[in-house]
C-alpha positions in Angstrom: -41.1 -26.3 -22.4 -41.6 -28.2 -25.6 -45.2 -28.3 -27.0 -47.1 -31.6 -27.1 -47.6 -31.1 -30.9 -43.9 -31.7 -31.5 -44.0 -35.0 -29.6 -47.1 -36.1 -31.6 -45.5 -35.1 -34.9 -42.3 -37.1 -34.0 -44.5 -40.1 -33.0 -46.3 -40.0 -36.3 -43.0 -39.7 -38.2 -41.6 -42.7 -36.3 -44.7 -44.7 -36.9 -44.6 -44.0 -40.6 -41.0 -45.0 -40.9 -41.9 -48.3 -39.0 -44.9 -48.9 -41.3 -42.8 -48.4 -44.4 -40.2 -50.8 -43.0 -42.8 -53.5 -42.5 -44.2 -52.9 -46.0 -41.0 -52.6 -48.0 -38.4 -54.8 -46.4 -38.3 -58.6 -46.8 -35.9 -59.5 -44.0 -37.7 -60.9 -40.9 -35.3 -59.2 -38.5 -35.8 -55.8 -40.1 -39.5 -56.3 -40.0 -39.4 -57.0 -36.3 -37.3 -53.9 -35.8 -39.9 -51.9 -37.7 -42.7 -53.3 -35.5 -40.7 -52.3 -32.4 -40.3 -48.8 -33.9 -44.1 -48.5 -34.4 -44.7 -49.7 -30.8 -42.2 -47.1 -29.5 -44.0 -44.4 -31.5 -47.3 -45.3 -29.9 -45.5 -45.2 -26.5 -44.3 -41.7 -27.2 -47.8 -40.6 -28.1 -49.1 -42.1 -24.9 -46.5 -40.3 -22.8 -47.1 -37.0 -24.6 -50.8 -37.1 -24.0 -50.3 -38.2 -20.4 -48.1 -35.1 -19.9 -50.6 -32.9 -21.6 -53.6 -34.0 -19.6 -51.8 -34.7 -16.4 -53.3 -38.2 -15.9 -51.3 -41.4 -15.3 -53.3 -43.7 -17.6 -51.1 -43.3 -20.6 -48.0 -44.4 -18.6 -49.8 -47.5 -17.5 -50.6 -48.3 -21.1 -46.9 -47.8 -21.9 -45.9 -50.5 -19.5 -48.4 -52.9 -21.0 -47.1 -52.2 -24.5 -43.5 -52.7 -23.4 -44.5 -56.0 -21.9 -46.2 -57.2 -25.1 -43.2 -56.0 -27.1 -40.8 -58.0 -25.0 -42.9 -61.1 -25.4 -43.2 -60.5 -29.1 -39.5 -60.2 -29.5 -38.7 -63.3 -27.5 -41.2 -65.5 -29.4 -40.5 -63.9 -32.8 -36.7 -64.2 -32.5 -37.1 -67.9 -31.4 -39.2 -68.6 -34.5 -36.7 -66.8 -36.7 -33.8 -68.8 -35.3 -35.7 -72.1 -35.7 -36.6 -71.2 -39.3 -33.1 -70.2 -40.1 -31.7 -73.5 -38.8 -34.0 -75.5 -41.1 -34.1 -73.2 -44.2 -30.8 -71.4 -43.9 -32.6 -68.2 -45.0 -35.0 -65.8 -43.4 -36.4 -64.1 -46.5 -40.1 -63.6 -46.1 -40.9 -64.3 -49.7 -39.2 -67.7 -49.5 -41.0 -68.6 -46.3 -44.2 -69.0 -48.3 -43.3 -72.6 -48.7 -44.3 -73.2 -45.0 -48.0 -73.3 -45.9 -49.7 -76.7 -45.4 
């Protein structure tokens, strides 16, 4: 049986990698992938604590997070495709021109 601490450490490591991906990268698709990694790290922590305490609440939160992540990907990728069709580039620094 694997201790819960290992799952939490793995979750923290995945969340850190995702946060660094959001902060360092400038490609919109890579940023969306990093956000998904952060959401999956939170899901892993929810499931680990659910297993540790023996309650089902964490798994219910996981389903809500997965639903929000699916909606975020659908809307986000639609926006990226629309921006790419007009600008022919999805670099975050160059999208600053979209302001007012």
